[in-house]
Structures are given as C-alpha cells and as structure tokens.
N, C-alpha and C positions, 0 to 999 in steps of 0.2 A: 306413778301413772303409768308404768307400763312404756315408758317412755324409749328404753332400749330396744324394743321389740318394735316399735314403729316409726321413731324417726328417720331411720336410715333410708326406710321404704319412700318417706315424705320428703326428704331431702334429695333422693333421686328425682321423683317429680321434678320439683322447683328447679332442679340444676337444668332439666330439659327447655323449660319455661323461663330459665334466670336471665336472658337476655332483653331484659325490660327496661324501660327509659328510666332515667336516673329520678327518683322524686324530689331531691334538695337538688337546687340550679346553686347553690352555694351562696344565694343572697340573704342576707339575714334583716327581717322587716323588721319595723318600730316594735318595741313590746317583747323581744324576743331573746334570749340568752343560752349560748352554748353553753351545755354542761360539762362537755369534753370528757376527760376522764378524773375529773376531781371527786376526790371520797365525799362520802356522805357529812354533812356539816351538822352541827347543832347535839353532838352527841347521841344521834340516832344509831340505833344497833341493825345491821344488817340483816335483811331477813333473807332467809333461805326456805323457801318452799319445797325444797326438794331435796331428796337424798343426794350423798355425796357421788351415787353411781350415776342419778339422773341428770346432775350437773356436768359430768364427765359425757354423757351423752350428747347433752345439749350444746356442750362447750364445743365438741370435736366438730359437731355440724356447723356450729356458728363458723369454726376456723377453717371447715372445708368452702365457705360461704365466701370468707373474707378475700380466701386465696392469695394470703400475704400483703393485701390492702386494707386500707383504714375502711372501717365499716360506720358508715355515717347517716344518722335517722333524726329526722324530725317529729316531735311528739307535739299535739294541739292539744291545751285544757284551758278552763276558764283562767280568767286573772286572779280570783280570789284562790284558785288552788294550785297556783305557782311554785309557793315553795315546797309543800309538800310532795308535788311531783317531781321537781327537781330532785329532791333526796332521794325519793326512791329510785327513779333513774339512776341517780349515782350509784345506789346499792347495786343496781343491775350490773352495771360496767363495771363494779369492784368484784363480783361474782364471777365473770366471764373474764377478767383481765389477762390470764394465763393465756387465754385462746385467740383474742385478737385485739387489735386497738380498735376500741368502740367510742365515736363520738356522737351525744345525743343532744340535739336542740330543743329546749322547751320553747315554745310560744303560746301566743296568747291568742285564745280563740274560743268563743263562746259555743257551746254545743248547740245552740237552736239554728245557728249559721253554718258550722260545720259542712252540714251535707251537701248544701248548695256550692259551697267553696269548691270542694273535693271535686264534684262534678263540672265545676265551670273551668279547671283546669289542674287536672290527675298529677299532671310530670312536676309541678310546683307545690302542689298541697302535702300535708304531712302524710308520712308513713305509717304511724300509729294516732289516731285521733278518736276522742270523747263527741259523742252526738248522742241527741235525744231518740227515742224508742219511734216517735212517728215519721222517722226518716230511712226506716228499715227497707221499706220496699222502694223508696226514691233512689237508696245505694243501690240495693242488692239486684232490681232488675235489669240495669245495665251493666252489671258486673262490677261498679264502682269499687266495692268492697269485698275484699278477700273471705273466702268459707274457712271459719274456723278450723284451725290445726288438731286441736285437742278437745275434740266434742263431748267425749265420754269422760274428761276429766271436768269440764266445764259443768255439764249435767249434773255431776255427781256433787258438786258444791254449792250450787246456787239453786232458787227456788226454783219452782217449777214454772212459776208466772213468768217470772223475766227471763228464763231460756225459752219459754213459748214465743215471748214477745221479740227474743232475738233470732227467731225463725223465720227464713222464706220460703216457700216454696219446698217446703220438707230438708231444708238444711239449715244449718246454725251460722249464721254469718256475721256473728258481734259476740263479743265477751261482756257480759253482763259487770256492770262495774258501782252501778247506784239503784237502789231498789226503793228509792222514795221522791221520784220527780213529779211531785203533785203538790196541791194546796191543803189545808186543813185551819180550824179556827184557832187565834190567839189572844189571849184578852188580858186586862190587868187585874191581878187578882183583889186589888184594893176596890175594884167597882163591881166584879162580879165574880160568885161563888162559883167552884166546880158544878155545882147540881143547875144551876143557873144556864151555866154552858152548855147543858144537854139540849136545851131547847133554844130556837131562834127567836121565839117571841119574848122568851125570859129576858133574851141578851139583849135585846131592843127596849124592854122595860127598864133593864138596870141601865143602859145607855142612856134612858131619858131621865133616869132618876139621879144619877151621875152628871148630866148636863154635859154628856161627852156625845163622841161618834163612833158609829159601826163603818168602816170603811171596806167596801169591795168592790174589786175591778168588774162591773158586771157587762162593760162596754166593751171588754177583750171577748172572744169567742172562745178563747180556753178555760174561762171562767161561766161564761154564759150558758154553756152548754150546761151546767147542773141542772137549771131550770127545765131542760128536757128529760134530762137522764133520771131526774129524782120521781119525774110521771111515767116512766117504764121503755122510755124510747133508749136504744142502745146503737152504736156501731156494730156492723156484722161483718167485716169484711168489704168485699167488694162485688158487683154484680158479674154476670158471667161475661160480660164487656172486656173486664179488667178496667176498667176506668171509674165507673160511676159506683158512689158510697151505696152500701149495703146495708139496712136496718133490720133489725128484728121486727118480729108481729107485733107491733104496738096498738095501743088502744087510743085512739087521737081524743077521746074525751076524757081519759085520764091525763093524758100530756099536756092538756089544755087547762084544767083544772089545776095540774101543780105550777105551770107558768102564771095562772090567776093568782095561784095562792102568793108567790113571791112578788107580785106586781102589788097587790093590794098592802101586803105587809111592807113594802119599800114606800109607799104612798103613804100609808099610816104614821109611821115614824121619819117621814121625809126632813124633818127637824134636824132628827138624829144621823140620817142615811147619807154617806157621801161617796161616790163613784170616783174611784182614784186606782192609782197602781199600787202594787202591795209594799212598796217603798215608802209610801205615804202613809201605812201603817206603823209602821215605824217610826217616821217621824214623828208622828201624833202620839206615839207612847213619849217618845222624847220630851215634846213640849207639851204634854200632859193634857192633850185636847180628845185624844181616842181612849175608849174602854176596849174595844174588840175590833177586829178586823180577819179578813180573809188573807192568809199570809201563804208564800211558798216556802216548800222546803229549803230553798236557797237562801230564806229572811230569817232562820233560826237564829244564827250568832248571833246579827244585828238585832235580835228583838230581845235576846239576852241580855244584851248590853243595855239596851234602853231601858229595861225593867228590873234585873237582875231577878232576887227572889221571888219579885212580884209577877214573873213572866208566869203566864199560864196558858197549857195547850192542853186541844182537846179534838175529836174526831168532828166532821162538820155536824152541826146540831139537827135535830127533827124540826120540821114544818109542820105545822097543823093544816090537812087539805081535806077537805069537807067534813069537818070532825075528825081527822085520824093523825096523829102525829106519825109524821112519815120521814124515816131517814134520809138527809139529803146525798144524793147519787152525784159522785163528780167523775171526772177523768184521771185516769192514775196510769203515769208513764215509768221509764226506767231510762237510765243511762246508760250507754255501751260505749267499749272501746273498739273502733274498728281498724282493720287493717287495709290501706290502701292496694288496691288489687295491682297498681303500676311502680311499687316499691322495688328500688333496685335491691333490696336486700330483705326478700320476703321472709326467709326462715328466721332471722334474727328479730325482724319486725313482729312476727306473729309470737316469739319466744317473750319479745318485752310486753307483747300486749296479754298475753298469759301472765307474765309476772303480774304487771300492775293492776290485777284483776283477781289476785290471789287474796286468800284469807288474811293474811297479816296485812298486806298493805289496805284491802278494805278497812281493817279494824282501826289503823291509823288513822286514816280518812274520815272513821266515823268520830275518832276522839277530838281530833284537829280541827275538822271543817263541819262535823255534825250532820255529814252523808250518810243516811241511811242505806243499810247493805242491801245486797243482791245474795250475799252469802249467808248460807243455814247457819254456819256456827257462829258468825259472827252478830246474826240477827237472834240469837239465843243467848248472847254472851249478858254477863252481869251489867256491862257499861252500856249496854242498849236498854236492858231490861230496867234498867234503873233511870234511863232517859226519859223524862214526861215528854218531850217532843219527839223523840224516833219511836216510842211505844204509839203515840198518838197517829203519826203517820201511816206507821205501818198497819196499826189498826182501822185506817181508811181506807186501806187496800182491798180491804173485804167486802166494801160498799163501794163499789166504783167500777167505772168502764175502761177496759184496757187501751192506753193510747198506742194504738199500732193501725197501720193499714188506715190512714185517714186522708181524704181526698184534699185537694185545695182547695175545692168548692165549699168546704166545710166550713172554714172559719170566718168568713165574711157573712155569712149570712146569720151565724149565731151571734156575732157581735153585734149585728143588726137588731134582732129579737132583744139583746141584752140593753142594747138602749131602748130600746121601746119600753122595757119593764121597770127601767128605772126612771122613766118622766112620770114626774108627779104630777102634769096635767091632762094625762090622757083618761081617758074614759074606759077603764077596765071590765067592761060586760063579759059576760061569755063568749058570744057571737065575734066581738072585735076581737079577743085574745085568740081564739081559736082561728080566726081568719089571719091575723100574724103567724101564729105555729104554723097554720098550711102553707103560707108565702115561704117560712125560713126554710120548711123541709123541702119543697120544690125548688128553690133555689141552690140547695145544697145538692139536689139530685140533677139540677142544671135545666130542667124543664121548663 
C-alpha cells in the first residue's frame, strides 16, 4: 500500500493537530465491552492485510502517537455484529502489541443513529464507528468525520459505487465496509417458484393460492420511495442552495402511473397484503402465515433460520405499468466506517478503520453475518457467488438509486405517500394519484 512513503508525512501532519480533545471519557455505557489486550477467541486466525514492512511502518507511527502511553479507542457497531468485531479488533491489537499498549472498547450502536450521536457529542462519541451512507453529508459538512488517510488503497479495493458514496466534496471521508444496505425479495420456496418471484403480480397470485401474506413496510419512506423510483424519479444531489433535494428530469405522468400500479395491485390483493416491518416478514415465515415479503439485508440470517432450505431470495420483481413489465427500482445504500475527527489518537483510529474494512475482515463478516461486501475481491469470491441472498442483493444494486445526499425532508412525505398507496379504501384514479405524487414531491422540496 506504499505505506512507507506516505505514513511519515501523514503522521507529521497529525502531530501538529494532535492536541485534540479525548474521545473516550472513560465511562462505559450499557451494552459495551472493553476488548483491551485480549487475544482473538474462537480459534480465529489473525488477519494480516499488510506486509511485514507495512506493519512495521504502521506500528512505528502508532508507537510515536502513543508516546509511551496507552492508546484507548472506542468502536461503535450494531448489536448483531458485536462478537465478530470484538474478535477482529483483538486481531488488530495482537498485530501491533509490540509497538503500543492498545485498549479498544467495542460498544453497541446502530448505524442509523451513529451520525446523530457523533454530532451531538463528538468528544464522548466513538473514535471509529459504523454508519449508513445517507449520513455522509451530515457528518462531512461540519467536519465531524475525518478524511480517509489511505484513499488510493481504499479506492483500489472497493467498488466504484461504494467509493463514490463515501466521497463528499471531492474527498473520501469514510471506509466502505458493506455493499448491500438495501432490501429485496424473500420468499418461501414451498409457496412460490423462482419463476413466479420475477413478477409482483405472480407473487401476489401465489400468495392468494397459498392463503398467505405478502408483507412490505410501505408506510416507511425508505421502502415507499420505490413507488416513485420505479416510475423514473431519482434523487440527484442538492440544488445550488445546498439544502434542497435535487431530482433528475422525471416525467410526472410516468411517476404517477408507477404509483397507481402499486396502489391498484395492493388493493386488488388486499386480503393477502400486509403493511409491516421487515421483522414481521421473518415472523410470518416462522409461523407459516407469510409466503413472501420485502426484507432488508440485515434480515437474511434470521430469514434463513426461519425457512432453512426453503428460503428463496431474488431481486425485487417487475410490476406491470400500463402493459409493460417494469423492474422495481429501490434505494440502495452502503455502510461505512468513519473516524471521529475529534479522536485523541487519530492515526491509530485511521489504521483501525482501514484494518476493519479490509478484504479479510469483509470476507469474515460475509460468512458470519451475511453482510454483502463492498470489497471487489470478496464480492467475486466463491462464497458470495454461491450465496443466493448476497447474489440477489448485489444484483439489485444494478437497478437502484444510490442512498447518498438525502435531505431530511425526503422521508416523511414518502412515508405519507406509501400510506396512501397501501390504503385499500382509496379511489386510485389517475387524477387523485397524481395529486398525491405532486404533494409528496413538493413536501420533499419543502414548497
């Protein structure tokens, strides 16, 4: 990674600004567990993503930063990933144990709320934290997240889309760690065939035949935006004011036709349609009342546990819009590892973030957590290619709108539109649907 040539310069710059406020105040909130200097557990092999020379360069700079003191860092990751990250963090400590005494606390924090918590109190927030891609602007604009120290290496290892999503104002500000933060179709193979899973109409008909439900969280803006996106509307950054959501040049008639198609289909099969969270899909699989539903990548492991060999996964199906079978387009995001710009140990925090986002760590998380990779090599690995779920979610990325630079006013209007679409008592005339679509778009633009 050419670390020897660049790390000395980077470290010199960091030393100039090294008098930053401590990130960890020493308090351990509920749900945290200091890793300290404990070795990796469970027979896991220590991953070494760098050559011996690179490790020596990294270690020397970590040693300089430590200056004879203990390096203390805090990492935020979601509850389901705690065991994996604790082991990987322990590997990092083991690699550099001869250079500095390092203690790293791994704490529970969901990626969706991480950005807000960093902004609310950066001095007590984690040094290294996982977060969703739609928080990039919110964190980068005020400088709450530090610029990536190894941009060339990160760009060479990860997909172009994930790198672009991690870039703000021309600067790479986060390390891609997940390339599948989105949703797709999951179904019970005993009720629905792979061919039927290609069409939403066929899926609903199969649910009707099986007397089971199709579940989708249409009242949540994250999922309801598919009604707009399938009709051709897309987010496209911000307007010149830097605050208003910008859209592509969409055709309001096509967008209306898309929303109307979903609404009519949900109404036609109202006896089999249920609006609910993705966890309800899994619960329905467990108790045998659900044949299919839209789930998130985070639900894959539990869906497999519920259905076993009968778990089927596919890209979102087509929906017939004015006689044309149209692929459903969703919002597709990524998850990143960010470094708190107020970290007391910025160099070690950067090295840790880089380590946790490397190929080997992503491979392990793919195998243990079913996290789809952003790393190109892992995405092309036999394990991922042979995984029906990860293959489906990565294929869905090809027909999606990136979840980046989304304004706060986007979600509630989309949620309201989704609630309207799922209400079986509404009269879904073209005029009525168009009025709701225009109201949604205007409310996003805050007009």
